[in-house]
N, C-alpha and C positions, 0 to 999 in steps of 0.2 A: 668249436673246433678248439682242442687243448691249447696252451699256449706253446707250446716247443711243437706243434703241428704244422707243417706248410701246406697251404695249396699247393698242386701239382700243376696246376695249370699257370705259369708263370704270368697270364696276363691278370690274376685276381691274384695273387699271391703277396703277402707281406712278407720282410725280412725277420731272422729270429728277432724277438723280442731284446731290449736293452738289459733286460734283468739276466737274460742268459751271458752275456759278458760281463754282468756287476757280482752277484748270487753268487758269495762264497758256499753255498749248500749246492746248486747247480755243477758248480765246477767239483768239486767232492763225488756226485754222484757221475761222474763223465770218465773217473778213473776205472770205474768199473763195465760200466755200458757200455764206454767209445772206446778208451784205450787197451784195456785188459784184452777184449776180444777179437782186435785189428792183428794185422802184421806189422812188427816193427823191426826196423835195422838195427843191426846186433853189435856188428864188424864185418872187417875184411876178412875174404880168406885167410888174407898172408898172416890173419894172426895167429893161426895153428900153424907153423913153420919147423924148421930143424931145428931149432931152439927150443919150442915152446910145443905140448899136446894137448896144455891146458891152460882155458882163456878163462877167467872170472871177469866176470863183470854186475852192473846194476841195472837193471832195465827201465827208465824212465825215473833217473832221480828223483826225489820230490812229487812224482806223483803216483807211480806203480810202487815204485822203492824195493823190487824183487830180486833178491841175490840168486842170478841167473851163473852157468859155467859151459863152456864149451870145450868138448873134449873129442881128441882124436886115438882110437882104438889101434891097436896093432894092425888089425885089418884093413885098416884105413877108411873106416867107416867114422863119420863126426856126429856124433851126438848134442843133441841139448838138455841140460839138468837143473834140477834145482841147485844149489851151491848150499842149502842147508841141511847139516848131521839131522839124519832121522833118528838119532836117540835123546840129544838135550835139546839142540837147535840152532849149536855151531853152525859157522861160517867152514867150511871144509879149504878151499883156496883160498888163500890169500891175493896171489901174485900168478902170473904167465908163470910158466915154466916146465921144463921136463919132467916126465910121472907115468910110473907102471902102476900104478894106483891111486886110489882117492883114499886119502888117509885122514880122519878128524882129530886135530890137534890137542884134544879135548880128554878124550878116552879110548883113542884109538880103534874108533871104528874102520874098520876098509870097506870099501867099495869098489869095484871093478871099473874101467874105463867107461860102460856104460851104462855106471847107474849101479848094477846088481850088489845087491848085499853080499860080502864073503866072509866075515867075519868080525867079531867082538870079543874083546878080553872079559872075564868075570859075568858070564852069561850062562854059565852052568847051572841047570836046571833049571832053567826059566821056561814056566809052559808055552806050549805053539808058537816057537819061536825058531827061529825067523820066519815073518810072512812077505806076503807084498807089500805091505805099509813101511817094510825097514827096505824097502830100496828108494832110492832116489827119485824123485817126479822126474818123467820125462818128459819136455818141453819140446811142442813144434815147432821144426825147423825147416827151414827153407834154404838153399843156394841159387844166386841168378847175379849176372852182371859180376863175378869173384865176388857178392858178397851174401853175408847169411843175416837172414829173416828169422824171427822168433814171432810166436803166438802166446799167450797162457793159454787160453781157451777161444782158439780163432772161430769168427761165425761162418767163415767156409774157406775153400781151401788155396790156396796161395794160388797154384796156377787158375784160378778161374779167377780171379780178383786183377791176376796181373797180364792174363788173356791179350786185351786190346793192345797193350803196350808192346808185348813179344811178337806178335804179329807183325803189327807196325815199325817196328825198327828191325824184323829179322836179318835184313839185306846189310845191315853193318857190321865193320866188324868187331861188334862185343865181347868176343875171346880176348883182343887184341888190347881190353884197355886198362891203363896201369894207375896205382894212386899217384899225386903230383901234390909236393908239399904246398908249390905255388899257388897261390888261391885258394887253399883249405885252412877254413879261418871259422871261430865260432862269432856270432854277435848276438850282444844279450839285449833285447829290445824291450822298455818298459809298456806292455801291452798283452792282453790276452791274446792266445794261441790263435783263438779260432779269428782274430781279427786279421794275424798274420795271412790267414790262410783267405780270406775275403779278398786281399787285397791281390793276392797272385793271383787268383781266380778268375780276374777280369782284366780284359786290354782298355777298357772303359778311360783308365785313368792315364793312361801313357801318354799322350798329346799335354797332359796338363802338370803331370809331375817329373816324367822322366824327356827332356828334352834332347840330349844324347840319342837315346833309344828310340824316339820319336824320327827322331832324322834317319836312323835307317833302312825305320819298319815301313812297308807299306799299309798305311793303316787303315787304309781302303779295303783290304783284301785281308784283314786279321781273320781268323776264323776259328770257331767253336765245336769240339762234338763232346756226345755225353756217351756214357757207357755205365754197365750196372754200377760199379765201384770204382771206378775213376776217369776222368776226362781231360780232355786234349787242348791245347790251346795250340794254333798255328801262325808264326810270326811269318811274314812273307818280305822278303828283301828286296830293297831298292837297288838298281841299277850299283856297281859299283863295290855292294857287301856282301860279306862273306856269303856262299850260301853252299847245302848238299848238293852232290852231283847225286841225282835218284835215277836208278836203271830205269828201265825199261819196264813196263809189266804193272809196277807197282800204283798206286790211287794215286800218288801225288807226282807220278813222272811229268816234270815239264813246271812245274811250281818249284819258283825260287825262294824254297824253305829256309829262311835263317834261323829258325830253330822251333824243335819239338819242344812243348811245355806239358807234360804229362805229372796229373796228380792224383796221386792212390789215396785215397778212404783211409786216414782222417788229417795225416800229416806230412806224407812223403812227397816229394818234386823230383822228379826226374827230368831234368833237363838238357836234351840231348843238341849238341851243335856239332856242325863239321870236323872239329878237331876232338870230340868227348863228351863225356857228360859232366854235368855240376849238379849233384845231389843235394838237397838239402831236406834238413832232416829239422822238423818244426818240436821244438821238446817243449813242454809248458814247464814252468818253475814254480806258478801261483795263476790265482787269478786274473792279475794283470804285470806277468813276468814270464817271460820265454827265450828260452836260447836256442837261434839258427845255426844248426851246423852246418857249411857249405864246404861239404867235400868234392875235388878236381879230381875226374878219372878222364887220361889223355890217350888216342889211338895211339899204338904202336907206331913211330915212325911219322907223326903227326906234329904239327908246331903248335902247342899251346898259345891257344889264340885268346884266352879269358877278357883282356884286356879290350883285344879288338870286339869282342860283344859286350863293351860297356856294364861286364857282371857285380865289378865293385861299386862302384858310382851308382849303380841303382839302385844296390840294396842297402847303400846309404839313405837315398831320396824315399826307397820305401819305409825304412824306418821311421825315417820321420815324421811323414805321413802317418801310419799307422800308430804311433806315439800320440797325433796329435785326435786320431779317433776315441784313443783311449780316455782319454780327457774329455772328449766332447761326450761320448755316451753315460758319461757319469749325471751329466743334465739332468735335472729334475723334469726338463721339457722335454727331451726326446725318447719318444717310446719305440718307435721300429721303425721302418722304412718301406719304399717298394724296389720292386725290379725293372731295368731296361731289360725287355724281351729278346730285344739283339743283341746286348752288350755282355747282360749278366748271367748268360743262360747258366755258366758255371757255379756259380756262386748261388743261384735256386737250386741246384745239382747238392750241392753242401748241404746248405742247409735242411733239403728236404731228408738228407741220408741222417743227421745229426737228429732230426724229430723223431726219424724212424728208431735209431739207436738208443734214445731217450724214453721213447715211451716205453 
């Protein structure tokens, strides 16, 4: 079996080897094999508003470093585009704003808001011009939860990879989610991005690392479910703790669900609480550096109870333990571990996907 292949039987499987987390050459390979082919959070829908119909951004700075652009045309259609001029490679749009067309500030090449080449001064007499190569490249773009997601080379349709999440949360008032500054914060973690995901993907550590969260959860009924490209952890609330009022006919009706913790391969976490959504975006910055972006969205009319769910304290506790693991996996004595069949199903699922994408 090749080093990054994970045995499909969790009872026989070993974790990803320490080299996956330590080797800078492997980290470089993940850029194209994992991050360029998966769906990534780009921006909130509100980025394109009355004041701006063009929104430039860099996708995963330090990893993909891809200059992209969201634009809304006059017909209301939103497009994901390369933000690099097809003439000499200059960045076209430098900051969000209003634009009737996209004009490169280097030599005046112009594009429509859907990326189609329009005109270029000084190109009279050029043969076989323009061609399709003169248009801006179009990037796969999807909208969901009031958020935009993009992929440079999607391995699968967005609907396919997110369907289990959509189906499980369809009863929630998702169209009322509103961004809130409170609780929307970035954390820098001195650890490999996948170590942060490993930690997120199991409740095994909760009694040992999170005393506050452990006091709120009925740990004996903590649950795990696996899907093709995402998985779910269900936290069950103890009496007196906040929980969802789940309608009849839903598979979780009658359960005191404290939170739905959905993870979407490879680095997106959708944490649904009775008050709304905490979106966690795990952005690699290097082999041992990660930024985790917490973005908070509350259901309209619901009090924001981020503190009641102990999110900030839990994050600080997670950072400490993940950074400790980062130190440990550098040891010459650590190679790889084994999985708990009952408690680490989602970690095994994640490692299996990593192995498939890296192969």
